[in-house]
GUMAR-144312 format. One record per residue (C-alpha): x, y, z. Coordinates in nm, 4 decimals. Layout:
{{X, Y, Z}} ...
! end
This chain:
{{0.0033, 0.0105, 0.0165}} {{0.1058, 0.3615, -0.0325}} {{0.0980, 0.4148, 0.3571}} {{0.3703, 0.1077, 0.3636}} {{0.5743, 0.2717, 0.1034}} {{0.5765, 0.5812, 0.2766}} {{0.6437, 0.4334, 0.6161}} {{0.9336, 0.2251, 0.4442}} {{1.0762, 0.5446, 0.2812}} {{1.0553, 0.7378, 0.6128}} {{1.2379, 0.4480, 0.7964}} {{1.5264, 0.4357, 0.5276}} {{1.5781, 0.8311, 0.5712}} {{1.5463, 0.8739, 0.9324}} {{1.8963, 0.8907, 0.9841}} {{2.0385, 1.0282, 0.6438}} {{1.8515, 1.2417, 0.4219}} {{2.1553, 1.3666, 0.1929}} {{2.0928, 1.3846, -0.1737}} {{2.3182, 1.0925, -0.2359}} {{2.0574, 0.8901, -0.0473}} {{1.7210, 0.9840, -0.2347}} {{1.7508, 0.7525, -0.5414}} {{1.5833, 0.4387, -0.3339}} {{1.2855, 0.6922, -0.2447}} {{1.2611, 0.7810, -0.5871}} {{1.2544, 0.4268, -0.6965}} {{0.9922, 0.3332, -0.4620}} {{0.7641, 0.6129, -0.5680}} {{0.8405, 0.5274, -0.9583}} {{0.7425, 0.1706, -0.8853}} {{0.3792, 0.3174, -0.7196}} {{0.3230, 0.6217, -0.9346}} {{0.4152, 0.8191, -1.2390}} {{0.6274, 1.0919, -1.3267}} {{0.4351, 1.4257, -1.4161}} {{0.7385, 1.6264, -1.4953}} {{0.7120, 1.7603, -1.8540}} {{1.0979, 1.6480, -1.8991}} {{1.0285, 1.3355, -1.7290}} {{1.3592, 1.3568, -1.5099}} {{1.1312, 1.1973, -1.2291}} {{1.1721, 1.5212, -1.0361}} {{0.7889, 1.4790, -0.9623}} {{0.6531, 1.1451, -0.8889}} {{0.2593, 1.0892, -0.8047}} {{0.0879, 0.8425, -0.6380}} {{-0.2895, 0.8818, -0.6542}} {{-0.4564, 0.7746, -0.3161}} {{-0.8284, 0.8557, -0.4343}} {{-0.9353, 0.9142, -0.8037}} {{-1.1057, 1.2375, -0.8449}} {{-1.4626, 1.2946, -0.9396}} {{-1.4884, 1.3802, -1.3070}} {{-1.2065, 1.4102, -1.5636}} {{-1.1553, 1.7535, -1.6097}} {{-0.8529, 1.9005, -1.4706}} {{-0.7020, 2.2403, -1.3849}} {{-0.5784, 2.4697, -1.6435}} {{-0.2895, 2.7247, -1.6249}} {{-0.4087, 3.0336, -1.4427}} {{-0.6939, 2.9019, -1.2674}} {{-0.7700, 2.9613, -0.9009}} {{-0.7152, 2.6179, -0.6988}} {{-0.7968, 2.5528, -0.3451}} {{-0.6229, 2.2557, -0.1964}} {{-0.5623, 2.0806, 0.1769}} {{-0.1782, 1.9661, 0.1892}} {{0.0695, 1.8289, 0.4147}} {{0.4188, 1.8665, 0.3681}} {{0.6810, 1.5970, 0.5284}} {{1.0675, 1.5335, 0.5078}} {{1.1857, 1.1624, 0.4181}} {{1.2154, 1.1391, 0.8127}} {{0.8272, 1.1501, 0.8360}} {{0.8412, 1.4872, 0.9937}} {{0.5785, 1.7283, 0.9024}} {{0.7160, 2.0528, 0.8458}} {{0.3917, 2.2241, 0.6933}} {{0.0277, 2.1646, 0.6935}} {{-0.2909, 2.3258, 0.5953}} {{-0.5310, 2.0786, 0.7542}} {{-0.3324, 2.1525, 1.1002}} {{-0.4429, 2.5492, 1.0333}} {{-0.7687, 2.4223, 0.9591}} {{-0.7687, 2.6223, 0.6438}} {{-0.7479, 2.5296, 0.2660}} {{-0.4584, 2.7158, 0.0621}} {{-0.5604, 2.8898, -0.2624}} {{-0.3266, 3.0146, -0.5276}} {{-0.3309, 3.0452, -0.9256}} {{-0.1607, 2.7473, -1.0742}} {{0.1090, 2.7620, -1.3324}} {{0.1782, 3.1505, -1.2461}} {{0.5127, 3.0809, -1.0341}} {{0.3173, 3.1372, -0.6853}} {{0.3893, 2.8311, -0.5358}} {{0.6813, 2.5573, -0.5533}} {{0.7638, 2.4278, -0.9222}} {{0.6419, 2.0777, -0.7946}} {{0.2869, 2.2143, -0.7162}} {{0.2219, 2.3634, -1.0150}} {{0.3475, 2.0344, -1.2088}} {{0.1288, 1.8262, -0.9966}} {{-0.1911, 2.0109, -0.9451}} {{-0.2404, 2.0524, -1.3423}} {{-0.2298, 1.6463, -1.3518}} {{-0.5084, 1.6471, -1.0723}} {{-0.9021, 1.5995, -1.0898}} {{-1.1194, 1.7438, -0.8692}} {{-1.1758, 1.5746, -0.5593}} {{-0.8220, 1.3557, -0.5874}} {{-0.6106, 1.2944, -0.3338}} {{-0.2309, 1.2227, -0.4021}} {{0.1140, 1.1872, -0.2662}} {{0.4042, 1.3292, -0.4543}} {{0.7852, 1.3054, -0.4123}} {{0.9499, 1.6154, -0.5279}} {{1.3164, 1.6389, -0.6006}} {{1.5252, 1.9749, -0.4280}} {{1.5181, 2.1426, -0.7697}} {{1.1377, 2.1155, -0.7670}} {{1.1078, 2.2106, -0.4183}} {{1.3388, 2.4073, -0.2052}} {{1.6439, 2.3826, -0.3646}} {{2.0060, 2.4111, -0.2463}} {{1.8752, 2.7009, 0.0141}} {{1.6108, 2.4635, 0.1785}} {{1.3902, 2.6674, 0.4123}} {{1.5561, 2.7616, 0.7571}} {{1.4714, 2.5621, 1.0584}} {{1.2483, 2.3503, 0.8432}} {{1.4069, 2.1825, 0.5707}} {{1.7765, 2.1044, 0.5104}} {{1.9496, 2.2166, 0.1871}} {{1.9106, 2.0062, -0.1110}} {{1.6079, 1.7814, 0.0565}} {{1.3633, 1.5836, -0.1520}} {{1.0323, 1.6395, 0.0450}} {{0.6939, 1.4449, -0.0130}} {{0.3386, 1.6649, -0.0083}} {{0.0066, 1.4954, 0.0419}} {{-0.2580, 1.6958, -0.1499}} {{-0.6334, 1.7235, -0.1887}} {{-0.7503, 1.9272, -0.4689}} {{-1.0845, 2.0792, -0.3123}} {{-1.1856, 2.2877, -0.6204}} {{-1.0695, 2.5065, -0.9165}} {{-1.2247, 2.7862, -1.1446}} {{-1.1046, 3.0072, -1.4225}} {{-0.9254, 3.3307, -1.3685}} {{-1.1565, 3.5748, -1.3374}} {{-1.0506, 3.8772, -1.5729}} {{-1.3342, 4.1598, -1.4645}} {{-1.4686, 4.2560, -1.1561}} {{-1.8096, 4.1385, -1.2337}} {{-1.7022, 3.7749, -1.3249}} {{-1.8089, 3.8505, -1.6962}} {{-1.4986, 3.7364, -1.8461}} {{-1.3330, 3.4015, -1.7200}} {{-1.0227, 3.2942, -1.8606}} {{-0.8687, 2.9169, -1.8850}} {{-0.5164, 2.8825, -2.0666}} {{-0.5003, 2.5736, -2.2567}} {{-0.1491, 2.6497, -2.4120}} {{0.0747, 2.9147, -2.2267}} {{0.2093, 3.1963, -2.4566}} {{0.5656, 3.3286, -2.4903}} {{0.7291, 3.6309, -2.3928}} {{0.6459, 3.9058, -2.1298}} {{0.4399, 4.1661, -2.3806}} {{0.0625, 4.1611, -2.4104}} {{-0.1229, 4.3665, -2.6744}} {{-0.2790, 4.6912, -2.5586}} {{-0.5595, 4.9385, -2.6865}} {{-0.4744, 5.0109, -3.0490}} {{-0.2424, 4.7155, -3.1011}} {{-0.3052, 4.5020, -3.3959}} {{-0.3726, 4.1383, -3.3408}} {{-0.4097, 3.8128, -3.5431}} {{-0.6137, 3.5430, -3.3623}} {{-0.7762, 3.2298, -3.4551}} {{-1.1677, 3.2059, -3.3096}} {{-1.3992, 2.9259, -3.2158}} {{-1.7142, 3.0254, -3.1044}} {{-1.9670, 2.7903, -2.9090}} {{-2.3233, 2.8417, -2.7520}} {{-2.4813, 2.5384, -2.5610}} {{-2.2079, 2.3351, -2.7070}} {{-2.2897, 2.4471, -3.0812}} {{-2.0201, 2.5890, -3.2725}} {{-2.1315, 2.9299, -3.4823}} {{-1.7730, 3.0741, -3.5681}} {{-1.4531, 2.9616, -3.6742}} {{-1.2034, 3.1827, -3.8591}} {{-0.8583, 3.3575, -3.8479}} {{-0.9235, 3.7245, -3.8144}} {{-0.7460, 4.0448, -3.7626}} {{-0.8364, 4.3433, -3.5567}} {{-0.7431, 4.6547, -3.3810}} {{-0.7843, 4.5876, -2.9870}} {{-1.0411, 4.8110, -2.8848}} {{-1.2127, 4.8078, -3.1814}} {{-1.3012, 4.4296, -3.2227}} {{-1.6704, 4.5138, -3.2958}} {{-1.5863, 4.6300, -3.6642}} {{-1.4914, 4.2593, -3.7298}} {{-1.7888, 4.1060, -3.5394}} {{-1.5697, 3.9833, -3.2514}} {{-1.7282, 4.0060, -2.8874}} {{-1.6409, 4.2953, -2.6464}} {{-1.5430, 4.0160, -2.4020}} {{-1.2473, 3.8471, -2.6555}} {{-1.1226, 4.2339, -2.7202}} {{-1.0998, 4.2889, -2.3335}} {{-0.8962, 3.9721, -2.2989}} {{-0.6477, 4.0561, -2.5590}} {{-0.4324, 4.2717, -2.2899}} {{-0.3955, 3.9594, -2.0799}} {{-0.2694, 3.7271, -2.3544}} {{0.0833, 3.6307, -2.4846}} {{0.1606, 3.5516, -2.8453}} {{0.1073, 3.1678, -2.9123}} {{-0.1481, 3.1614, -2.6356}} {{-0.4491, 2.9575, -2.6531}} {{-0.7315, 2.9957, -2.3869}} {{-1.0895, 2.9461, -2.3437}} {{-1.3033, 3.2828, -2.2529}} {{-1.6553, 3.1985, -2.0928}} {{-1.8476, 3.5541, -2.1795}} {{-2.1500, 3.6598, -1.9879}} {{-2.3983, 3.8424, -2.2214}} {{-2.2634, 4.1792, -2.1216}} {{-1.9643, 4.0751, -2.2928}} {{-2.0751, 3.8486, -2.5485}} {{-2.3819, 3.9117, -2.7901}} {{-2.5837, 4.1256, -2.5003}} {{-2.9676, 4.1486, -2.4809}} {{-3.0001, 4.1550, -2.8573}} {{-2.8217, 3.8042, -2.9545}} {{-2.6542, 3.7540, -3.2727}} {{-2.9265, 3.6571, -3.5424}} {{-2.6762, 3.5395, -3.8048}} {{-2.5424, 3.3199, -3.5819}} {{-2.8694, 3.1669, -3.4511}} {{-2.7865, 3.3188, -3.0980}} {{-3.0550, 3.4605, -2.8872}} {{-3.0789, 3.7300, -2.6334}} {{-2.8813, 3.7133, -2.2986}} {{-2.6856, 3.3707, -2.3822}} {{-2.3471, 3.2870, -2.2398}} {{-2.0981, 3.1927, -2.4939}} {{-1.7374, 3.0131, -2.4823}} {{-1.4669, 3.1488, -2.7349}} {{-1.1763, 2.9531, -2.7697}} {{-0.8970, 3.1872, -2.8784}} {{-0.5399, 3.1459, -3.0119}} {{-0.3264, 3.4752, -3.0250}} {{-0.1139, 3.4067, -3.3316}} {{0.0561, 3.7198, -3.3328}} {{0.0409, 4.1168, -3.2463}} {{0.2160, 4.4509, -3.2777}} {{0.1532, 4.6725, -3.0055}} {{0.0486, 5.0208, -3.0270}} {{0.2783, 5.3365, -2.9482}} {{0.2494, 5.4199, -2.5876}} {{0.1640, 5.7992, -2.4859}} {{0.5613, 5.8508, -2.3979}} {{0.6713, 5.7151, -2.7208}} {{0.4677, 5.9956, -2.9195}} {{0.5240, 6.3715, -2.9634}} {{0.2494, 6.6076, -2.8777}} {{0.1614, 6.6478, -3.2540}} {{0.1061, 6.2634, -3.3122}} {{-0.1120, 6.2493, -3.0379}} {{-0.3519, 6.5341, -3.1254}} {{-0.3578, 6.3961, -3.4898}} {{-0.4601, 6.0448, -3.3693}} {{-0.6866, 6.2148, -3.1020}} {{-0.9083, 6.3220, -3.4081}} {{-0.9668, 5.9851, -3.5695}} {{-1.0146, 5.8327, -3.2083}} {{-1.2580, 6.0765, -3.1202}} {{-1.4745, 6.0204, -3.4484}} {{-1.4474, 5.6160, -3.3759}} {{-1.6048, 5.6720, -3.0113}} {{-1.8732, 5.9074, -3.1525}} {{-1.9511, 5.6005, -3.3989}} {{-1.9891, 5.3778, -3.1373}} {{-2.1718, 5.5806, -2.8814}} {{-2.4359, 5.6646, -3.1780}} {{-2.4612, 5.2814, -3.2290}} {{-2.5345, 5.2116, -2.8537}} {{-2.2025, 5.0349, -2.8136}} {{-2.0976, 5.2386, -2.4649}} {{-1.8465, 5.0197, -2.3721}} {{-1.6510, 5.0095, -2.7083}} {{-1.6850, 5.4112, -2.6925}} {{-1.5482, 5.4157, -2.3448}} {{-1.2509, 5.3225, -2.4831}} {{-1.1681, 5.5217, -2.7459}} {{-1.2380, 5.8517, -2.5158}} {{-1.0297, 5.6799, -2.2277}} {{-0.7356, 5.6548, -2.4931}} {{-0.7648, 6.0208, -2.5875}} {{-0.7431, 6.1174, -2.1686}} {{-0.4615, 5.8990, -2.1104}} {{-0.2593, 6.0471, -2.4042}} {{-0.3506, 6.4372, -2.3222}} {{-0.4284, 6.4753, -1.9357}} {{-0.0250, 6.5364, -1.8697}} {{-0.0013, 6.7817, -2.1656}} {{0.0357, 7.1483, -2.1923}} {{0.1457, 7.2430, -2.5367}} {{0.3841, 7.5057, -2.6515}} {{0.1296, 7.7992, -2.7076}} {{-0.2226, 7.9176, -2.6230}} {{-0.3789, 7.7848, -2.9556}} {{-0.2203, 7.4562, -2.8765}} {{-0.3362, 7.4553, -2.5080}} {{-0.6855, 7.5161, -2.6128}} {{-0.6860, 7.2438, -2.8421}} {{-0.5591, 7.0038, -2.5709}} {{-0.8321, 7.1264, -2.3099}} {{-1.1176, 7.0936, -2.5643}} {{-1.0156, 6.7202, -2.6301}} {{-0.9904, 6.6365, -2.2683}} {{-1.3074, 6.8477, -2.1478}} {{-1.4739, 6.6681, -2.4679}} {{-1.3761, 6.3254, -2.3746}} {{-1.4527, 6.3727, -2.0024}} {{-1.8271, 6.4933, -2.0900}} {{-1.8469, 6.1961, -2.3386}} {{-1.7126, 5.9349, -2.1011}} {{-1.9971, 6.0785, -1.8184}} {{-2.2799, 6.0420, -2.0757}} {{-2.1324, 5.6921, -2.1637}} {{-2.1199, 5.5714, -1.7905}} {{-2.4924, 5.7337, -1.7358}} {{-2.6236, 5.5028, -2.0524}} {{-2.4434, 5.1815, -1.8595}} {{-2.5673, 5.2727, -1.5093}} {{-2.2254, 5.3598, -1.3486}} {{-2.3275, 5.6523, -1.2147}} {{-2.0229, 5.6902, -0.9480}} {{-1.7819, 5.7088, -1.2667}} {{-2.0355, 5.9256, -1.4562}} {{-1.9945, 6.1526, -1.1326}} {{-1.6238, 6.1292, -1.1531}} {{-1.5893, 6.2548, -1.5177}} {{-1.8231, 6.5016, -1.4649}} {{-1.6080, 6.6442, -1.1769}} {{-1.3124, 6.6247, -1.4086}} {{-1.4865, 6.8058, -1.6541}} {{-1.5739, 7.0624, -1.3979}} {{-1.2525, 7.1318, -1.2813}} {{-1.1496, 7.2192, -1.6512}} {{-1.4850, 7.4391, -1.6621}} {{-1.6603, 7.5242, -1.3521}} {{-1.9541, 7.6706, -1.5374}} {{-1.9983, 7.3875, -1.8118}} {{-2.3756, 7.3565, -1.8346}} {{-2.3239, 6.9645, -1.9729}} {{-2.1087, 6.8524, -1.6829}} {{-2.3193, 7.0202, -1.4084}} {{-2.6508, 6.8690, -1.5842}} {{-2.4977, 6.4919, -1.6306}} {{-2.3723, 6.5111, -1.2537}} {{-2.7222, 6.6386, -1.1563}} {{-2.8521, 6.3174, -1.3535}} {{-2.6035, 6.0830, -1.2016}} {{-2.6746, 6.2099, -0.8557}} {{-3.0339, 6.1968, -0.8887}} {{-3.0120, 5.8258, -0.9888}} {{-2.8005, 5.7613, -0.6949}} {{-3.0673, 5.8913, -0.4905}} {{-2.8585, 6.1897, -0.3834}} {{-3.1431, 6.4236, -0.4222}} {{-3.0216, 6.7467, -0.2482}} {{-2.6871, 6.7242, -0.4354}} {{-2.8455, 6.6463, -0.7608}} {{-3.0996, 6.9676, -0.6813}} {{-2.8078, 7.1681, -0.6322}} {{-2.6395, 7.0816, -0.9337}} {{-2.9546, 7.1625, -1.1553}} {{-2.9836, 7.5109, -0.9730}} {{-2.6289, 7.5361, -1.1003}} {{-2.7219, 7.4571, -1.4601}} {{-3.0314, 7.7327, -1.4455}} {{-2.7496, 7.9715, -1.3230}} {{-2.5545, 7.8841, -1.6272}} {{-2.8753, 7.8870, -1.8621}} {{-3.1955, 8.0023, -1.6873}} {{-3.3944, 7.8755, -2.0297}} {{-3.2812, 7.5009, -1.9550}} {{-3.6319, 7.3430, -1.9008}} {{-3.4957, 6.9876, -1.8534}} {{-3.3341, 7.1199, -1.5742}} {{-3.6065, 7.2935, -1.3804}} {{-3.8432, 6.9863, -1.4317}} {{-3.5687, 6.8268, -1.2374}} {{-3.5500, 7.0328, -0.9715}} {{-3.9356, 6.9514, -0.9407}} {{-3.8630, 6.5614, -0.9511}} {{-3.5931, 6.6393, -0.6632}} {{-3.7991, 6.8467, -0.4510}} {{-4.0897, 6.5574, -0.4653}} {{-3.8219, 6.3110, -0.4038}} {{-3.6788, 6.5007, -0.1021}} {{-4.0441, 6.5346, 0.0054}} {{-4.1368, 6.1707, 0.0080}} {{-3.7847, 6.0675, 0.1622}} {{-3.8996, 6.3067, 0.4661}} {{-4.2158, 6.1524, 0.4949}} {{-4.0799, 5.7941, 0.4959}} {{-3.8441, 5.9028, 0.7872}} {{-4.0987, 6.0504, 0.9746}} {{-4.2897, 5.7112, 0.9641}} {{-3.9851, 5.5183, 1.0357}} {{-3.8681, 5.7255, 1.3280}} {{-4.2521, 5.7380, 1.4520}} {{-4.2603, 5.3578, 1.4375}} {{-3.9500, 5.3568, 1.6187}} {{-4.0133, 5.5985, 1.8914}} {{-4.3674, 5.3816, 1.9597}} {{-4.1459, 5.0976, 1.9937}} {{-3.9064, 5.2519, 2.2362}} {{-4.1764, 5.3766, 2.4372}} {{-4.3595, 5.0268, 2.4664}} {{-4.0236, 4.8858, 2.5604}} {{-3.9943, 5.1711, 2.8179}} {{-4.3325, 5.0992, 2.9993}} {{-4.2765, 4.7414, 3.0004}} {{-3.9392, 4.8069, 3.1727}} {{-4.0923, 5.0868, 3.4339}} {{-4.3789, 4.7990, 3.4989}} {{-4.0861, 4.5289, 3.5833}} {{-3.9067, 4.7571, 3.7978}} {{-4.1776, 4.8758, 4.0009}} {{-4.2821, 4.5272, 4.0638}} {{-3.9423, 4.4248, 4.1701}} {{-3.9322, 4.7374, 4.3752}} {{-4.2800, 4.6508, 4.5285}} {{-4.1465, 4.2767, 4.5910}} {{-3.8351, 4.3810, 4.7411}} {{-3.9220, 4.6319, 5.0021}} {{-3.8915, 4.5562, 5.3652}} {{-4.2811, 4.5984, 5.4595}} {{-4.3921, 4.3800, 5.1650}} {{-4.1307, 4.1075, 5.2881}} {{-4.2599, 4.1419, 5.6452}} {{-4.6030, 4.0956, 5.5359}} {{-4.5267, 3.7848, 5.3463}} {{-4.3300, 3.6583, 5.6775}} {{-4.6363, 3.7143, 5.8781}} {{-4.8532, 3.5588, 5.6294}} {{-4.6227, 3.2510, 5.6026}} {{-4.6380, 3.2220, 5.9933}} {{-5.0138, 3.2281, 6.0489}} {{-5.0354, 2.9405, 5.7537}} {{-4.7813, 2.7450, 5.9740}} {{-4.9802, 2.7676, 6.2940}} {{-5.3227, 2.6858, 6.1281}} {{-5.1257, 2.3697, 5.9863}} {{-5.0292, 2.2823, 6.3213}} 
! end
């Protein structure tokens, strides 16, 4: 049995665990298990103690949850998540843990329990671990894979990535980069899209590529092949894709291979004139997306302009004004986009930045008022609409919104009155109960009342006698 194998190994190495005496341990594990190292150098040999629940295994980048116990070849435990009563989490294949762990976990199934022997070069190396693991020590881990899930790329978990083939290099495509990819799209197990396509990151919509694929590009490396699990927001939305026979609000999966890419110039690689010339086309592209209702795509374009120009001053008054106009317009457009996609905090933030550039900007004040109203900040919203009227007394929409704010504030006050009235009623009822209980306790504990009870008890005793 595996337990016998472990006990024998530990007995053999109880006295001496130097590197020269590790070959028998390797032989014993090799007889029972399999070499899971890519190079097949017996650096990590795994013995399965309990089979997993299904055939699926983690992929590179997946977040895995494990329980483990680490032992020296003497049998001494040097680390255990079970002793801490807390599982350990990490992203597999990202170099966050021992090399042996990354290799072994990728070979496991959910629910599997295994023991693996690790050579020093796959574990703690020539340094060891002070006070715990001697230099050049082989170690043994018992591990249980509790669960795993793909790498979450967005705050709302709308894009989840699982890497099938790791890419090369250390650079990734950026917004504006030209990429060449192979795509395979599936919905409910049906292949609906299979093609090679080139597009500009941030403009994938122009080639019929879902927004989620576009947004994942800056995480990929050349040669990488990954699966992208896309929620409707990052797929084909509430309209679906009739040409692919995909209905509204459907989850989709894309397998994406990044064949090649050419990064766009970063801001520091361009002079001001180049930035200003590019800003014209990018603003136009953003406006096109906005008119088409593609607000997330429009946001990318307007944000590029801000990132290019927000630190620029220009060499003269005319150039300075041109820069400020681009930045102001971009913040106003970003505020409007975030209003449309109901991200009201972001809308307020961009309105604030626009107001820093132009404190009497009617659009910025009005849009901030709209965002605050939708955040139920009625008093602040009313102040913004009043400022709009100071700038433009003819703005009927602002006047109408002031009436809405006043009505909402009144409703809010009435609701507060009811809430507080109910609270005070409950407090009064509780106080009345406390007062009655206090009076009863005081009565029962008074000297006269105790004397009366004692006398009454004495009379009853005499009658009984």
